[in-house]
N, C-alpha and C positions, 0 to 999 in steps of 0.2 A: 633796122637798125642789126648791131652786129654784138654777139655776146662772146668776148674774148676772155681767155682763161688769166689770170692774175695768181698765178700759184704762187702760195706762201704767205698771203696777207693774213690767214687766219681768221679773216673775218666772216663770221655767219650766226646770224639772229637765231630766233625761236624757228622751228618747224624749216630749218634749211633757208630762209632766207636772207640773201647775202646783198640784196640792194631793196631799199623800201623809199619811196619819195612820197610826200603828202603837200599837194599843191591845190591854193585856193586861186579861184580867178575872180574878179570885180568886175566880170562881165555878165549881159544876158545869159540865161544859162540855153536857149536855143543854140548861142554863136558857139557859146561851150562846147555842146556835144556837135554841133556842125563840124568845128574845127577838129576836134579830137577823132572824129568819124574821118574826116580829109587826110590825118595825119597817118592815122592807121591804114586808110587803104594804099598810101603812098609808100608804109612801111611794111606791107605785104606782099605790094606788088613786085618789091625788091626782094623780096623771096619766094618768086615765083607762085605764090597763091593767090588763085581765084578767089576776087570778093566782091559781091553787091554794095556794100558800105550800108548804112543805117543802123549801125552797132548792134543787128540781130542778125543770125544765121550759123552756117555752120561749114567749113571747109576742108579740105586734106589734101595733103601731096603724100610722098613715101617717107619725107624727114618733119613733113611739117602740119599739124591740127589746129585748126583753130574752131572754137564756136563763143557764140555769144549771145545774150539775152535780156530781155529788157523788162522792168516793171514800174508801174504806176502805182499810185497810192492815191484814193479820195481825199487826200491833203494835198495834190498836186504837187506831190513828191516825185520824181524820178531817178530809178537807178538801173544803169547799163552794167553790166560784166563780160569783159571780153579776156577768153583765156587761150592763151598761145601755148602749144608745146613742140620744142624742135628737139630731134634725136640728132645728138651729135656725137664724133669720136669720142668727148669727153664725158658723154652720159646725157642724161636727160633735162635739159633746162625748160622752166615753165615762166612765163610772164603772164601777170594778171593784172589786166586794167579795171578799176572800180569806178566809175563817174558816177554822180550824185549830186542832184540839186533839189531845194528846199524853197519854199517862198520866203522864209524868214533868214536866210542866209545865202552867203555867195556860193556857189558851183564847187565842188572842189573832185579831184582826179588821185586815187591813189594807186600808184605803181608798186607791183612786186614781183622780184625776181628771186625764184628758188635756183640752186644751182646743186648740182651732184658733191656729194660726200665725197672726197679727193684720197684722205688714208683715213687710218683709224686715230690719227690724232687729232689736233685742234686746226690743222690746216687744210684749208678749203678752197676749193676754184669761186674766186670771188668772180662776179659780173661788172662790166663797166656799165655807164648808165645809157639806157636803153636808149637809142638814135632816137625813137620816136619821141621821147623826153625832152631831149636836147633839142629837135625841131619844133616840138610842139612851143618850146618858151622862146622862140625866135619871131613867131607869129602872135602869139595872143597874151598879155600881159598875166601874170600870175605873181603870187606871195605866199610867204611863209611867216603869219601871222600878219605884221605892218611892214614886211622887209620883203621889196621886191627883189624877183626870182629871176635871173636870166640866164641865157644859155655860154656867155661870155662874161669875163670881168668888167667891170663898170668904170671909165676913166674920170677920176673925180678931178674937176677943179676948184680953184677956193671958194667959187661959191656954191659947192655941191657939197662942202663937208659936212653942213647938217642932216644930210640925209645918209654918210656914212656913221655918224655920232648918234642919229635915231636906231639906224640897223644895229649898231653895236648893244645899245641899252633897252630895244625891243625885249618887254619881258613874256610877247606870246610867242615867239620862233623858237621853233622846233632844231632848225639845224645850226651849223656854224656860221662865224663871218670873217673871213679872210682880208686883212689890209694890206699892202703892201706899201711900201713909200719910196718914191725911184731915187735911185742914188743919183749922186751928183754929177758921176760920168756917164751915164746913160742915157741915150734919147727916148722922151717918155714912149711915143710908139714902139721901143724896143723892147722896154719893159714891160709894157704892156702886153706883146704877143708872147715875150718869155712866160710870165704870169699867169696868160691863158693856157700856155701847154702843159705847165703843172698844175694846174688847176682842173683839167680840163676832165677828171674823173670823178669830182665832187658835184658834177650839175646835179640840179635836184636836190642835193643836199647840203648845198650851203652857197652862198652870198660871198662872191669876190669883190672887190674894188682894189684897183689899183690908183693914188693919190700922186700929182706931179709936187715938185718940190716946198712949192708956198701951200698947198693945200696939206701937205703932209706936216708942216709947221704949223697950221693953225688946229688941225686936229688934235695935234701934240700936248698944244697949249687948251685946249676944251677937255681932254682927256686923263691929262697929268700922266702920273706913272701906267696909267694903262694903255696910254697911247702909242701910235705907232713910230718907227723911225726910219730916216731913208737908209734904202739897202737891205732892210729887214721887211719878212714877212709874218704877221701875229696872226696868231689865231683865238678868236673870243668864242669861249666856250658858251652856255645860255647863263642867266643872271648875273651877269657883270655888276660888281658892285664898287664905283667910285669911290666911298668914302670908308673903305677897308683896303690898309696898306697889303695885308696878308692874300687879300685876292689876286693880286697883280702877278703870284708866281701861278696861277690857274691859265692864264691865258700866255701861252708858250710860242715863241717866235725861233723863226729859222736865222740864225743870222747870215750876214752878207758871204761869209766865207762859207758857210753851207751853202749858200742858195748857188755861189759860183762855180765850188769847188765838188759838190757831190755829183753825181750821176744823174740827169733827169728821171730816170724811172724810178729812182731811189725817192726824190723829191714825191711824185706823183703819188707812189706807195705809201708814204709818209700821210701825206695830206688826206688822200680819200681815203685809207685806214683809219685815223680818226674821225673823218665824218660819216663813217660806217658806223664807227663803232658809236657815235654819238647818237644815228639818229636810228640804225637799223635796230639796236638792243632797247629803245626806248616804246614802250605802247604807245598805240596811237590813242588818240583820244577816244573817250567812250562812246561818243555819237556815230563817230566812225566804226569803231568794232560792232555795234547795234546795226547801222547798216550793211556790214559784211556779212552778221550770221544771219540775219535776216533774209539779205540775198541768197544765201546757199537753202534756205528752205523754201524761199519763190521758185528756186530753180528748180529743187527737187519737186516741187508740187508741179509745177510748170511740165516737169517731165512725165510724172505719172499721171497726169491728164492725157499728155502724148501718147502713152503707153494704153491706157484705156481706150483711146478713139482708135487707136489702132488694132487694139482685138475688136472694136466693135465693127471696124471696118472689112473685120474676115468674112462678115455674113454678107457683104455687098458683089454680087458676082461680078460688075465690073472689073476691082483689082483683081490683078493676078495672085496666086500663091508666092510666085517668085516675087513681087514687092511688096505684099503683104509679110513675108520672112526677112527681107532686107530692112523694113521699115523698123521690124520688130527689135531686129539686132540691134540697131543704130541705136534707138530708146532704148533698151537694155544695156547699151554702152554706156550712153550717157547716165542712167541711174547708177551705174557702178562707179563711175568717177566722181559722180555727186555725192556718194557715200564714203568714198575715200577723202574727200573736201570735208565731210563732216566729221570724220576719224580727227583728220588733220588739226580741225577744229579744236575736239578736244584733245590731242597730242598736244597742243598749242597751250592750253590751259596748264596740263601739267610739268609742261618744260616751264610755263611762267613761273610756278611754284618752286622748279628747281632753280630756275635762277635766284630767285628772290633768298633761297637757302646759300646759295653761293655769295650771294651779295652779304648777305646777314656774316658769313663766315670772313668774307674779305674786310668788314668793319668791323669785327671782331679782331682780326690781326690788326688794322689799323688801330683801333683804339688802345692795344696792348702795346703797340708801338710806340703810340703819344703818350701812354703813359709813363713808358720809361724814358720818351724824350723829355718828359716833365719833371721827371727824376733828377735826369744828368742837368739839366738846367739848372734847377735847382741847387744843385750842388755846387755848379759852375757860380752861379751868382753866390752863394755862401763863402766859396774862396774868394771870389772878387771882392765882397764886402770886408772880408777878414783881412787880405791885403791892403783895402785903400786904410783900412785903421789902424794897421801898422805904419804903415805910409804918412799917414798925419800926426803917428805921434812922434812921429821921427822928422816934423817939422816939412814934409814932403807933399802936402795936401794939394799943391797946384800937379802936381805929378799924379797923384791919386786919383784925380778925377780930368785929365788930359783925356781927350778924343784918344781913338786906336788911328795910326797914321795909315793910310788909305795902303799903302805899299805891304800892310801887316795884316790886311783884310781878306779872308779867305774869300774868294767868289766862288760858288758852286755852280757846275753846267745845268744846265735847262734839258739838254735832251744828250742820247749819246754821242750823236753825230760832235756837238760840241764837245765833249769829254775826249775825243778821238784826236781833235784837233788840237788838244791841249796838252797831248801825250807831252811834245817836246820840251813844256815847263818841268818835268820829270830827269834825274839825271842817275838814280840808280835803279829805276822801274825802267826794263823795257817790255814793250808792248808787241806779242810775237803769234798772238792769236788773228785768228779769221774774221775780219770786222763784221763781215754780215750779221751773225747771231745778234752782237751789239747794236748794231742798227736795227735787226728787224723789232727791239724792244722798244723802239720810239712808235711802231705803231701801235700797240696794245698800252704803253702807258703813258697817258695822255698830259700826265703834271711832271714827270721827268724824275719820280723820286729813285728809279733805278742809277738813273745818271749821278744824281746828287749822291747816292751811296757809294757807290763804286768809286767816286772820286775819292771820299771821304777814304774808303779800304785803300785805295793808292797812295794816299797822303801819309797815312799809317805806316805802310809799307815803304816809305821813301825816307820818314825820318826814322825807322827802324834798321832799315840798312846804313843810313849815315851813320847813327851810333855804332852799330857793330863794324862797319868798316874802320872807323878810329879807334876803336875797342874802348868804345865808352859803354858799351851794352855786349854783356857776351851770353845772354839767354834765344830763345825761340821766338819766333813770331807771336807762337800763344804765347809766349811767358811776358811778351812787350805788352800781348792784348791786356793781360789778368793786371799787369803793376806796370801801365804807362809813365816812362820817366815825366818831371815836370818840364814844362813849355812845349813837348812835342804833341804831334796828332795822334789818339787814339780811338782805338778800337772796341765793343763790346768782345769780351771774350766765348759768351754764348753766343753770338752772331759769327766764330769763327769754330772752322774744324780744321785740325791739327794734320788729319789725313782721313782718308775713306776706311770703311769696317772691312774685316776680313772677308765675312762673304762676299762682298762686293767686288775685293780687290781677285778672290780667285776666280770669280764670271768672266769667263773670256771676253763675252761682247761687252760689258760694262768695262772692264779695264782698259780694253781696247779705245773706248769713246774717250778714256781720259790720257791716253799717250799724245801728248801734246807739242806743238812746237817749241823747239829751242835750236839755238845755234851750234854748229856740230863741234863748237868748243869744248861745249857743254857734254854731250853726249855723240856720238859719231855718227848714230843711225838718225839723227837731225830731231828726234821726236825724245820726252821721256814722260814716266808716268806722274802727274798731277794731281796726286790725292789731296793736298793739302787747298782750302775753299775759304770763300767768304759768303755769309747768306747774307743778300742784299734783300730789298724791300720788296715784298709781294704784291702783286697787284692781278686783279681776275683770273686768280688760280693758278699766277703764273709764278714762280718762285725763281727768279734769277739768280746765279750763282759766279763767282767768279774765281778760277783756277791757276795758282801760283807756283813755281820752283822758288826756291829761295836757294841762291848760289854764290850768296856773298862770299863765303870761304874759298870759293874757286876763280871764275870770272871777276867778280863783284858787283854781279848782278844780281836783281830778282827778275824772272822773267812770268810775264802774264801769259797764258796759255789758251785761255778761255773766257769769254765773257757773254752771259747769253742766259738761257732759259736753263734750265735743272739740265744736266747730261741726265744721258737711261740708267735707271734703275729698276728693283723690283717695285717700285710704288708707281714710277712713271708708265711702267708697261703691263 
């Protein structure tokens, strides 16, 4: 297995876990333990670690240490724990395998990777799926709930669509389901290989299916608006509700343009980041948690017994003092590591409480935003009702109840990637920002709320600039937000800042972060301070911002110099 750095993904769960996969096996326990042991042996051999096998023992090199133990209960359950610690230039990486079987359930394997913190911010070094998991899935059938887990995407023909529909609707799966419809101009085998490349870092976290053209059509018919489309890759979260039209927005997709024009590295990061955030952050089932905690106690007990045995052995003359001292040191070291593990479990509980608090804060923000949206929607409904009544009094009843023409319907983007693709629709707003921070939001914002809000802000800027250019409006952007002219796209003045505060502008570091790119026709230096910004939808303690410079009276354009996470200030530092 290779643990590769994927810096910038910002995906890290409780106690440093950056990868967590839970697989169930519909096979006999002996087969599962034997197969896991074989794959472990192969993996350690590739790391030049000597291992005798059996999922029990210890071995060490100058860079890698491995230890494993086994516990069996009277109820015929069996638990094996393997811990591998690698010292690398990026820090200490720990892989922990817990294999468990019980007569009343399928055997399971929990794989966790703990990665080192890379900086003091939210970004961490994420782990690629362990090669051990990938190789295991190639030789042993595994499931997530009732959904089959494989190392590579599964090609689906028309007779296999039921498998896809079952996976999408599976109420017991923990991970995601990715479904890609083959484009008309792509050979299905080429599309299968391409999808396999961009989802390869989701192994153990998600299931992936590639549908040929006819299978795509059938799946679309069965899943309705939730279904896949040719050339798109759709992400299905848990709890798909086919009878809920509003639920469609939860299950985002990558457009054909995104799939073919964005770098594959970006696509892999978005897909794996989404999968990790959905799975790593989710607590494992209580039965699995119970086994993990009991395993820590069993291991501590075994180590304590070993230490007692070592102490008693000091009375036996056939053992050398050097051997006794070495064994005592090894056992004491094992006890210390076990104590660290117990401490980590306690910290895990504390961090879980902190996570609940953060989620509650996110929920509070979402509820406030939803309440404001309800008020705004009600005001618009009142206006529509009033205007309809006015039209009916003027004998314009047919016009009053006519459908909105499709060309006048606002289509909001589902992701920042789609938003960036649609910038050409704007005439007065020019995007000069680095696209990277905007695309990073796609990894953390699984519902695309920031992208939708950003597009609404851009539309408001576009309408403001259009009115300002023909002298139909003489105020500022903030004035426009406070009193939006009729028929124009608006924005809440409470979610707009006309400038930054004085203390921030006087702080050289914070001010420098807000000197953002503009054409040299605006400023000869190629940058200008952009204090004005829109406050977009917050998610997961991330508060995105969009900074801009109004130069309508100069070059006739508005320049957006930044779209991404909140720029540094006293609170973020």
